[in-house]
SETOR-347588 format. One line per 10 residues: number of its first residue (from 0); their letters; for each residue x, y, z of N, C-alpha, C. Coordinates in nm, 4 decimals. Layout:
NUM) a) X/Y/Z/X/Y/Z/X/Y/Z | ... $
***
This chain:
0) mriaifgttg) 12.7049/-6.2722/-0.3975/12.7514/-6.3209/-0.2796/12.6212/-6.2816/-0.1867 | 12.5911/-6.3506/-0.0995/12.4935/-6.3493/0.0354/12.5874/-6.3224/0.1293 | 12.5862/-6.1788/0.1779/12.6934/-6.1386/0.2996/12.6404/-6.0675/0.4251 | 12.7421/-6.0739/0.5534/12.6857/-6.0865/0.6515/12.7824/-5.9576/0.7391 | 12.7686/-5.8674/0.7911/12.9025/-5.7627/0.8537/12.8556/-5.8049/1.0383 | 12.9914/-5.8714/1.0727/12.9275/-5.9331/1.1823/13.0159/-5.8590/1.3154 | 12.9930/-5.8081/1.3914/13.0913/-5.7395/1.4776/13.0059/-5.6508/1.6089 | 13.1489/-5.6371/1.7238/13.0363/-5.5448/1.8241/12.9743/-5.3847/1.8181 | 12.9172/-5.3232/1.8079/12.9146/-5.2114/1.8367/13.0208/-5.0875/1.8166 | 13.0611/-5.0356/1.7185/13.2016/-4.9597/1.7184/13.2787/-5.0213/1.6339 $
10) agkttllenl) 13.2450/-5.1101/1.5867/13.3583/-5.2585/1.5530/13.4255/-5.1701/1.3731 | 13.2430/-5.0803/1.3147/13.2659/-5.0507/1.2533/13.2512/-5.0927/1.1218 | 13.0922/-5.1626/1.0987/12.9886/-5.2185/0.9998/12.9464/-5.1227/0.9566 | 12.9051/-4.9754/0.9725/12.8487/-4.9237/0.8582/12.9308/-4.8213/0.7777 | 12.9703/-4.7845/0.8953/13.1171/-4.7579/0.7731/13.1759/-4.8182/0.6478 | 13.2323/-4.9424/0.6793/13.2512/-5.0714/0.5879/13.1303/-5.0302/0.5238 | 13.0289/-5.0346/0.5198/12.8775/-5.0713/0.4178/12.8716/-4.9336/0.3358 | 12.9501/-4.8060/0.3733/12.9058/-4.7897/0.3088/13.0592/-4.7433/0.2657 | 13.1254/-4.7978/0.2336/13.3148/-4.7749/0.1533/13.2315/-4.8457/0.0563 | 13.1498/-4.9900/0.1196/13.1771/-5.1197/0.0246/13.1111/-5.0503/-0.1591 $
20) kklldkkyvf) 12.9679/-4.9451/-0.1511/12.8947/-4.9293/-0.1716/13.0012/-4.8959/-0.3166 | 13.0548/-4.7966/-0.3325/13.1599/-4.6778/-0.3305/13.2411/-4.7924/-0.4402 | 13.2986/-4.9730/-0.3907/13.4184/-5.0158/-0.4006/13.3443/-5.1875/-0.4772 | 13.2446/-5.1964/-0.4565/13.1673/-5.3636/-0.5948/13.0917/-5.2436/-0.6454 | 13.1094/-5.3981/-0.7257/12.9617/-5.4112/-0.9084/12.8378/-5.3443/-0.8442 | 12.7320/-5.2551/-0.8883/12.6159/-5.2460/-0.8988/12.4999/-5.3722/-0.8240 | 12.5825/-5.4970/-0.8966/12.4869/-5.5739/-0.8327/12.4117/-5.5536/-0.7617 | 12.5135/-5.5190/-0.6295/12.5745/-5.5837/-0.4609/12.4649/-5.4921/-0.4926 | 12.3431/-5.5564/-0.3387/12.2285/-5.4572/-0.2752/12.2392/-5.4662/-0.1584 | 12.2511/-5.3775/-0.0563/12.3201/-5.2904/0.0548/12.1680/-5.2679/0.1578 $
30) vnetsldcpy) 12.1867/-5.3725/0.2653/12.0625/-5.3599/0.3249/12.1636/-5.3058/0.5035 | 12.0707/-5.1896/0.5411/12.0966/-5.1405/0.6385/12.0980/-5.1501/0.7851 | 12.0822/-5.1784/0.8720/12.0374/-5.1869/1.0219/11.9285/-5.0265/1.0526 | 11.7968/-5.1099/1.0851/11.7000/-5.0390/1.1686/11.6473/-5.0944/1.2865 | 11.8023/-5.0883/1.3848/11.7198/-5.0902/1.4877/11.6718/-4.9903/1.6019 | 11.7345/-4.8663/1.5105/11.7418/-4.6813/1.5805/11.5090/-4.7122/1.5221 | 11.4580/-4.7390/1.4661/11.2753/-4.7732/1.4928/11.2392/-4.8024/1.5276 | 11.2974/-4.8627/1.6691/11.1752/-4.9830/1.7671/11.1435/-4.8975/1.8150 | 11.0229/-4.9746/1.8714/11.0068/-4.8506/1.9491/11.0253/-4.8640/2.0968 | 11.0393/-4.9712/2.0868/11.1227/-5.0321/2.2681/11.2460/-4.9571/2.2576 $
40) fnkayddsns) 11.3164/-4.8953/2.1960/11.4325/-4.8767/2.1980/11.5475/-4.8052/2.2986 | 11.4085/-4.6836/2.3301/11.4932/-4.5919/2.4022/11.4881/-4.6326/2.6101 | 11.3033/-4.6839/2.5154/11.2824/-4.7462/2.7303/11.3780/-4.8669/2.7317 | 11.4527/-4.9791/2.6565/11.5011/-4.9498/2.7135/11.6254/-5.0313/2.6982 | 11.7030/-4.9480/2.6710/11.8846/-4.8434/2.7306/11.8233/-4.7470/2.8327 | 11.7013/-4.7511/2.8884/11.7250/-4.5985/3.0075/11.7370/-4.7395/3.1225 | 11.8319/-4.6809/3.1760/11.8154/-4.8578/3.2781/11.7912/-4.7746/3.4069 | 11.7982/-4.6644/3.4138/11.6732/-4.6284/3.5174/11.5268/-4.6583/3.4793 | 11.4662/-4.6463/3.4454/11.3429/-4.8013/3.3948/11.2895/-4.8867/3.4791 | 11.1901/-4.8572/3.5779/11.1651/-4.9772/3.6413/11.1329/-5.1062/3.6246 $
50) dvqdynykld) 11.1538/-5.0672/3.4367/11.1031/-5.1814/3.3386/11.1850/-5.2355/3.2420 | 11.2226/-5.1855/3.2498/11.3361/-5.2038/3.1422/11.4037/-5.3459/3.1256 | 11.3680/-5.4517/3.1871/11.4036/-5.5898/3.1905/11.2945/-5.6326/3.0734 | 11.0765/-5.6011/3.0767/11.0245/-5.6327/3.0149/11.0453/-5.5322/2.8776 | 11.1137/-5.3922/2.8480/11.0878/-5.3428/2.7805/11.2231/-5.4315/2.6614 | 11.3079/-5.4616/2.7637/11.4240/-5.5270/2.6462/11.4323/-5.7170/2.6468 | 11.2708/-5.7384/2.6373/11.2563/-5.9058/2.5644/11.2103/-5.8220/2.4856 | 11.0867/-5.7560/2.5037/11.0300/-5.6903/2.3740/11.1248/-5.6202/2.2540 | 11.2243/-5.5637/2.2333/11.3305/-5.5223/2.2314/11.3854/-5.5799/2.1272 | 11.4482/-5.7111/2.2520/11.5276/-5.8396/2.1665/11.4008/-5.9312/2.0438 $
60) lwmltdrmkt) 11.3234/-5.9409/2.0755/11.2016/-5.9775/1.9853/11.1712/-5.9276/1.8894 | 11.1557/-5.7662/1.8629/11.0634/-5.6885/1.7922/11.2625/-5.7201/1.6869 | 11.3844/-5.7175/1.7682/11.5040/-5.6993/1.6068/11.4767/-5.8757/1.6029 | 11.5028/-5.9911/1.6512/11.4695/-6.0962/1.5263/11.3893/-6.0478/1.5095 | 11.2463/-6.0232/1.4588/11.1346/-6.0248/1.4219/11.1982/-5.9523/1.3081 | 11.2585/-5.8410/1.2893/11.2470/-5.7595/1.1912/11.4042/-5.8126/1.1256 | 11.4312/-5.8247/1.1271/11.5520/-5.8786/1.0782/11.5313/-5.9795/1.0296 | 11.3935/-6.0821/1.0578/11.3567/-6.2182/0.9354/11.2913/-6.1876/0.8328 | 11.2200/-6.0353/0.8747/11.2118/-5.9407/0.7553/11.2829/-5.9037/0.6652 | 11.3472/-5.8600/0.6985/11.4589/-5.8031/0.6142/11.5039/-5.9215/0.5300 $
70) fikyknhqnv) 11.5982/-6.0375/0.6086/11.5906/-6.1814/0.5166/11.5285/-6.2087/0.4211 | 11.3772/-6.2159/0.4483/11.2550/-6.2889/0.3856/11.2540/-6.1764/0.2264 | 11.2628/-6.0302/0.2611/11.2324/-5.9723/0.1412/11.3476/-5.9582/0.0884 | 11.5214/-6.0371/0.0876/11.6109/-6.0251/-0.0279/11.6823/-6.1359/-0.0237 | 11.5856/-6.2765/0.0216/11.5813/-6.4052/0.0177/11.6316/-6.4843/-0.1518 | 11.6088/-6.3901/-0.2419/11.5942/-6.4137/-0.3583/11.7018/-6.3097/-0.4377 | 11.7699/-6.1729/-0.3733/11.9203/-6.1989/-0.3937/12.0265/-6.2391/-0.4020 | 12.0917/-6.1951/-0.4894/12.1840/-6.3178/-0.4739/12.3456/-6.2732/-0.4400 | 12.3482/-6.1004/-0.4578/12.4571/-6.0315/-0.4499/12.3993/-5.9371/-0.3253 | 12.3896/-5.9607/-0.2269/12.3158/-5.8621/-0.0834/12.5036/-5.8844/0.0544 $
80) iydrsildsm) 12.4356/-5.7522/0.0383/12.5165/-5.7701/0.1897/12.5063/-5.6900/0.2831 | 12.4670/-5.7468/0.4362/12.3624/-5.6735/0.5883/12.4336/-5.6264/0.6501 | 12.3940/-5.4570/0.6775/12.5095/-5.4645/0.7967/12.3997/-5.5129/0.9023 | 12.4632/-5.5699/1.0227/12.4315/-5.6375/1.1045/12.2886/-5.7870/1.0371 | 12.2455/-5.8956/1.1117/12.1956/-6.0287/1.1063/12.1235/-6.0488/1.1777 | 12.0360/-6.1717/1.1160/11.9681/-6.2488/1.2389/12.1105/-6.3285/1.3371 | 12.1940/-6.3422/1.2906/12.3132/-6.3998/1.3764/12.3197/-6.3148/1.5579 | 12.2996/-6.2221/1.5074/12.2789/-6.0516/1.6366/12.2659/-6.0658/1.7379 | 12.0891/-6.1367/1.6426/12.0208/-6.0910/1.8053/12.1197/-6.1996/1.8811 | 12.1009/-6.2861/1.8483/12.1289/-6.3540/2.0493/12.1765/-6.2729/2.0870 $
90) vfsqtdhmyn) 12.3398/-6.2663/1.9934/12.4654/-6.1990/2.0632/12.4463/-6.0996/2.2442 | 12.3156/-6.0038/2.1197/12.2416/-5.8596/2.2125/12.1576/-5.9650/2.2956 | 12.0409/-6.0838/2.3022/11.9989/-6.0991/2.4045/12.0622/-6.1113/2.4512 | 12.2208/-6.1723/2.5137/12.2711/-6.2892/2.5613/12.3502/-6.1618/2.7014 | 12.3628/-6.0739/2.5448/12.4480/-5.8904/2.6394/12.3772/-5.8758/2.7924 | 12.2325/-5.8692/2.6839/12.1246/-5.8115/2.7606/12.0710/-5.8671/2.9346 | 12.1237/-5.9872/2.9609/12.0994/-6.0949/3.0358/12.2248/-6.0949/3.0673 | 12.3470/-6.0584/3.1167/12.4482/-6.0037/3.1601/12.4889/-5.8822/3.1925 | 12.3968/-5.7867/3.1206/12.4006/-5.6867/3.2425/12.3195/-5.6156/3.2891 | 12.2173/-5.7751/3.3204/12.0569/-5.7916/3.4337/12.0113/-5.7044/3.3432 $
100) rlddrdynvf) 11.9868/-5.6351/3.1631/11.8525/-5.5799/3.1607/11.7472/-5.7130/3.1141 | 11.8010/-5.8384/3.1492/11.6787/-5.9402/3.0749/11.7165/-6.0773/3.1499 | 11.5535/-6.0626/3.2635/11.6241/-6.2991/3.2675/11.6842/-6.3507/3.3080 | 11.6613/-6.4240/3.3515/11.6774/-6.5559/3.3178/11.5319/-6.5973/3.2572 | 11.4615/-6.6084/3.3250/11.3286/-6.7143/3.2136/11.3294/-6.6253/3.1334 | 11.3050/-6.4953/3.0267/11.2947/-6.4810/2.9702/11.3952/-6.4987/2.8759 | 11.5426/-6.4515/2.8987/11.5973/-6.5055/2.8320/11.6560/-6.6561/2.7257 | 11.6419/-6.7677/2.8842/11.5723/-6.8813/2.8491/11.4910/-6.8872/2.7476 | 11.4080/-6.8461/2.7386/11.2831/-6.8173/2.6234/11.3683/-6.8128/2.5006 | 11.3721/-6.6130/2.5250/11.4423/-6.6342/2.3499/11.6115/-6.7377/2.3106 $
110) kdyfltcilp) 11.6248/-6.7578/2.3972/11.7644/-6.8529/2.3252/11.6457/-7.0305/2.2909 | 11.6261/-7.0636/2.4424/11.5566/-7.1624/2.3238/11.4710/-7.1482/2.1900 | 11.4385/-7.0214/2.1264/11.3065/-7.0354/2.0099/11.4691/-7.0281/1.9031 | 11.5473/-6.9298/1.9542/11.6997/-6.9346/1.8472/11.7541/-6.9645/1.7900 | 11.7997/-7.0972/1.8977/11.8373/-7.2179/1.8642/11.7384/-7.3674/1.7550 | 11.6539/-7.3189/1.8241/11.5227/-7.4034/1.7754/11.4737/-7.4702/1.6526 | 11.4543/-7.2869/1.6525/11.3224/-7.2156/1.5611/11.4262/-7.1728/1.4604 | 11.5154/-7.1007/1.4899/11.6332/-6.9838/1.3630/11.7346/-7.0315/1.3795 | 11.8229/-7.0985/1.4483/11.9637/-7.1307/1.4021/11.9467/-7.2560/1.2916 | 11.8726/-7.3565/1.3151/11.8949/-7.4318/1.2432/11.8366/-7.4212/1.0562 $
120) nifdcqtnnk) 11.8048/-7.2532/1.1349/11.7582/-7.2965/0.8924/11.8142/-7.1496/0.8379 | 11.9396/-7.1243/0.9375/12.0049/-7.0199/0.9317/12.1501/-7.1142/0.8143 | 12.1751/-7.3042/0.8750/12.2067/-7.3562/0.8572/12.2317/-7.4517/0.7938 | 12.2414/-7.5912/0.7205/12.2328/-7.7232/0.7852/12.3368/-7.8137/0.6861 | 12.3535/-7.8941/0.7925/12.4836/-7.9390/0.7152/12.4249/-8.0221/0.6308 | 12.3917/-8.0894/0.6510/12.3300/-8.2536/0.5502/12.2861/-8.1744/0.4187 | 12.2289/-8.0350/0.4336/12.1744/-8.0118/0.2276/12.2557/-7.9538/0.2237 | 12.3147/-7.7674/0.2721/12.4332/-7.7508/0.2424/12.3828/-7.6536/0.2673 | 12.2246/-7.6028/0.3276/12.1066/-7.4857/0.3013/12.1592/-7.3359/0.3914 | 12.2596/-7.2430/0.3269/12.2472/-7.1304/0.4568/12.2070/-7.0498/0.4214 $
130) ifdiviylkv) 12.2462/-6.8981/0.4165/12.2118/-6.7989/0.4163/12.3023/-6.7093/0.3566 | 12.3821/-6.7494/0.4283/12.5041/-6.6198/0.4201/12.6089/-6.7289/0.3593 | 12.6370/-6.6838/0.2029/12.8371/-6.7038/0.1797/12.9179/-6.6828/0.2780 | 12.9432/-6.5762/0.3216/13.0664/-6.4934/0.4395/12.9317/-6.4428/0.5256 | 13.0214/-6.4601/0.6478/13.0525/-6.3412/0.7159/13.1225/-6.3196/0.7413 | 13.1623/-6.1584/0.7847/13.3044/-6.0784/0.7702/13.2678/-5.9974/0.9500 | 13.3140/-6.0743/1.0443/13.3886/-6.0572/1.1598/13.4351/-6.0043/1.1201 | 13.4167/-5.8642/1.1460/13.4863/-5.7348/1.1979/13.5523/-5.7333/1.3540 | 13.6673/-5.7950/1.3927/13.6863/-5.8551/1.5034/13.7753/-5.6579/1.6001 | 13.7299/-5.6487/1.6940/13.8061/-5.5373/1.7928/13.8176/-5.5423/1.9467 $
140) ephkairrin) 13.9148/-5.5235/1.9742/13.8839/-5.4930/2.1593/13.8764/-5.3858/2.1567 | 13.7664/-5.4836/2.3130/13.6681/-5.3576/2.4162/13.6691/-5.2262/2.3810 | 13.8260/-5.1801/2.4485/13.7821/-5.0351/2.4177/13.7991/-5.0170/2.3354 | 13.9306/-5.0503/2.2856/13.9148/-5.0041/2.0589/13.7681/-4.9274/2.0606 | 13.6829/-4.9864/2.0776/13.5798/-4.9647/1.9560/13.5023/-4.9186/2.1004 | 13.4735/-4.8944/2.2170/13.3768/-4.7905/2.3737/13.4761/-4.6505/2.3565 | 13.5954/-4.6134/2.2404/13.6462/-4.5264/2.2434/13.6122/-4.4207/2.1268 | 13.6247/-4.4810/2.0167/13.5065/-4.5093/1.8806/13.3592/-4.4380/1.9275 | 13.2813/-4.5586/1.9712/13.1716/-4.5194/2.0499/13.1710/-4.4060/2.1038 | 13.2678/-4.2565/2.2094/13.2439/-4.2142/2.2921/13.2623/-4.0573/2.1783 $
150) krsrdveldt) 13.3273/-4.1213/2.0692/13.3797/-4.0262/1.9953/13.2703/-3.9690/1.8573 | 13.2304/-4.0300/1.8103/13.0873/-4.0908/1.7329/12.9739/-3.9477/1.7962 | 12.9622/-4.0397/1.9809/12.8342/-3.9100/2.0523/12.6893/-3.9814/1.9771 | 12.7294/-4.0327/1.9472/12.5142/-4.0745/2.0249/12.4904/-4.0635/2.1726 | 12.3899/-3.9402/2.2003/12.3065/-3.9699/2.3441/12.3721/-4.1361/2.3720 | 12.2561/-4.2263/2.3531/12.2091/-4.3220/2.3594/12.3120/-4.4240/2.4144 | 12.3996/-4.4073/2.3481/12.4935/-4.5007/2.2929/12.5930/-4.4170/2.4727 | 12.6320/-4.2940/2.4935/12.6880/-4.2490/2.5825/12.5873/-4.2637/2.6819 | 12.4866/-4.3228/2.7277/12.4202/-4.2673/2.8553/12.4245/-4.4893/2.8372 | 12.4793/-4.5404/2.7699/12.5258/-4.6417/2.8669/12.6294/-4.6847/2.9013 $
160) ndlfwlnltk) 12.6394/-4.7801/2.9936/12.7832/-4.7811/3.1056/12.8529/-4.9038/2.9671 | 12.9595/-4.8527/3.0438/13.0994/-4.9103/2.9692/13.1204/-5.0257/3.0235 | 12.9881/-5.1005/3.1086/13.0279/-5.1956/3.1614/12.9221/-5.3528/3.0561 | 12.8241/-5.2835/2.9476/12.8214/-5.2804/2.8459/12.8465/-5.3731/2.7328 | 12.8617/-5.2563/2.6863/12.9412/-5.2982/2.5190/13.0975/-5.3420/2.5805 | 13.1352/-5.3998/2.6913/13.2546/-5.4573/2.7025/13.2073/-5.6546/2.7383 | 13.0867/-5.6363/2.7905/12.9846/-5.7566/2.7461/12.9744/-5.7901/2.6042 | 12.9546/-5.6688/2.5563/12.8627/-5.7449/2.3684/13.0205/-5.7369/2.3263 | 13.1539/-5.7575/2.3852/13.2205/-5.7569/2.2548/13.2928/-5.9425/2.3155 | 13.2094/-5.9470/2.3935/13.2797/-6.1215/2.4857/13.1645/-6.1025/2.4276 $
170) ayefwydiyk) 13.0347/-6.1111/2.4146/12.9460/-6.2421/2.4106/12.9373/-6.1937/2.2477 | 12.9909/-6.1798/2.1565/13.0620/-6.1784/2.0129/13.1548/-6.2513/1.9978 | 13.2961/-6.2966/2.0457/13.3036/-6.3720/2.0673/13.2826/-6.5317/2.1424 | 13.1566/-6.4338/2.2067/13.0875/-6.6189/2.1997/13.0591/-6.6636/2.1298 | 12.9741/-6.5988/2.0381/12.8710/-6.6628/1.9245/12.9256/-6.7291/1.8299 | 13.0314/-6.6036/1.7932/13.1038/-6.6173/1.6615/13.1723/-6.7878/1.6539 | 13.2220/-6.8305/1.7930/13.2829/-6.9786/1.8173/13.1577/-7.0581/1.8245 | 13.0766/-7.0742/1.8383/12.9080/-7.0932/1.7627/12.9178/-7.1750/1.6389 | 12.8633/-6.9799/1.5854/12.8262/-7.0466/1.4602/12.9481/-7.0001/1.3272 | 13.0789/-7.0319/1.3763/13.2051/-7.0538/1.2824/13.2235/-7.2380/1.2451 $
180) evipfwvida) 13.1255/-7.3192/1.3727/13.1271/-7.3490/1.3133/13.0294/-7.4230/1.2256 | 13.0106/-7.3667/1.1135/12.8260/-7.4131/1.0188/12.8075/-7.3151/0.9390 | 12.9326/-7.1942/0.9927/12.8704/-7.0431/0.8454/13.0522/-7.0111/0.8175 | 13.0540/-7.0327/0.7103/13.2260/-6.9714/0.6852/13.1910/-6.8189/0.7501 | 13.3235/-6.7566/0.7707/13.3643/-6.6070/0.8684/13.4879/-6.5534/0.7724 | 13.5379/-6.4438/0.7580/13.6016/-6.3762/0.6959/13.6468/-6.2679/0.8066 | 13.7814/-6.2829/0.9598/13.8097/-6.2553/1.0975/13.8834/-6.1143/0.9815 | 13.8544/-6.0300/1.0575/13.9246/-5.9294/1.0134/13.9375/-5.8142/1.0915 | 14.0680/-5.8076/1.1798/14.1472/-5.7311/1.1924/14.0364/-5.5855/1.2371 | 13.9312/-5.5091/1.3373/13.8811/-5.3692/1.2814/13.9590/-5.2820/1.3583 $
190) nvddpsyian) 14.1204/-5.3384/1.4415/14.1079/-5.2584/1.5448/14.2778/-5.1072/1.4687 | 14.2664/-5.1027/1.3129/14.3289/-5.0626/1.2250/14.2173/-4.9289/1.2462 | 14.2189/-4.8046/1.2588/14.2121/-4.6884/1.2560/14.1660/-4.5910/1.1333 | 14.2016/-4.7333/1.0264/14.2001/-4.7388/0.8121/14.0488/-4.7526/0.8173 | 13.9842/-4.7090/0.7497/13.8450/-4.7534/0.7436/13.8658/-4.7672/0.5336 | 13.9482/-4.6686/0.4807/13.9397/-4.6799/0.4295/14.0574/-4.8076/0.3606 | 14.1319/-4.8935/0.4301/14.2868/-5.0043/0.3963/14.1694/-5.1393/0.3798 | 14.0462/-5.1093/0.4657/14.0220/-5.2733/0.5389/13.8730/-5.2869/0.4349 | 13.7902/-5.1729/0.3810/13.7018/-5.2012/0.3062/13.7950/-5.2499/0.2040 | 13.8802/-5.1483/0.1726/13.9477/-5.2193/0.0196/13.9548/-5.4127/-0.0118 $
200) miankikdvd) 14.0368/-5.4021/0.1564/14.1109/-5.5485/0.1037/13.9829/-5.6455/0.1325 | 13.8934/-5.5674/0.2392/13.7545/-5.6290/0.1643/13.6762/-5.6711/0.0065 | 13.6639/-5.5188/-0.0136/13.6867/-5.6057/-0.1364/13.6911/-5.6430/-0.2188 | 13.8113/-5.6042/-0.2468/13.9061/-5.6613/-0.3482/13.9049/-5.8417/-0.2940 | 13.8576/-5.8878/-0.1910/13.8503/-6.0675/-0.0948/13.7006/-6.1098/-0.1883 | 13.6410/-6.0115/-0.1853/13.4608/-6.0234/-0.2435/13.4596/-6.0474/-0.3622 | 13.5555/-6.0026/-0.4056/13.6012/-5.9745/-0.6432/13.6283/-6.0753/-0.6286 | 13.7374/-6.1157/-0.6077/13.7896/-6.2671/-0.5633/13.7819/-6.3714/-0.6966 | 13.6484/-6.3387/-0.5311/13.5628/-6.4717/-0.5075/13.4782/-6.4595/-0.6088 | 13.3809/-6.3440/-0.6449/13.2430/-6.3413/-0.7723/13.3189/-6.3542/-0.8876 $
210) nkid) 13.4921/-6.3545/-0.9034/13.4995/-6.3344/-1.0477/13.5751/-6.5133/-1.0326 | 13.5421/-6.5620/-0.9338/13.5744/-6.7312/-0.9339/13.4341/-6.8123/-0.9910 | 13.3342/-6.7452/-0.8984/13.1634/-6.7732/-0.9577/13.1096/-6.7646/-1.0988 | 13.1376/-6.7245/-1.0844/13.1153/-6.5639/-1.2267/13.1833/-6.6730/-1.3791 $
***
């Protein structure tokens, strides 16, 4: 199957991906997120930067392009799991806008482009042309996610105000409500502090579907 992991920072996406590598058949390709490779990342997340809105617009465009390149690279793989995907780009752009890291003009341009050129290619109800068979939504309470962010102590995340993470969680829920109309989701309670339990549960669900397909 073609699977994307969806959820706010601190939900446990990367941990889930690493655990699934140990639990699933070797036929699966696992694709890690590449956001830290972005040349705009540090300046876009520096609230003291006077050009923070400009850098965030560039960051959002870079991330969308990078995720599309990744999709194209693996589009012929029948069994692939993504740690974040094209779906996350609109979530982060909206959060940047809510947090005043992106002005109205740039946000609306980005949103119009995404809804006009990207989303229709993700799923077409008439042709059943979709890029994901399942999207796994790791749903977590915002304050739980923030505690996990603080615990892992990544400098760029620790320097980010909690309001950004609260807005990010809201944006994930907002876009989930939109995406679920055209893309099949598994919603997983990620508040459980037992990543092995979550990974085993999801791996078993994936194996069940794979067995039915085979």
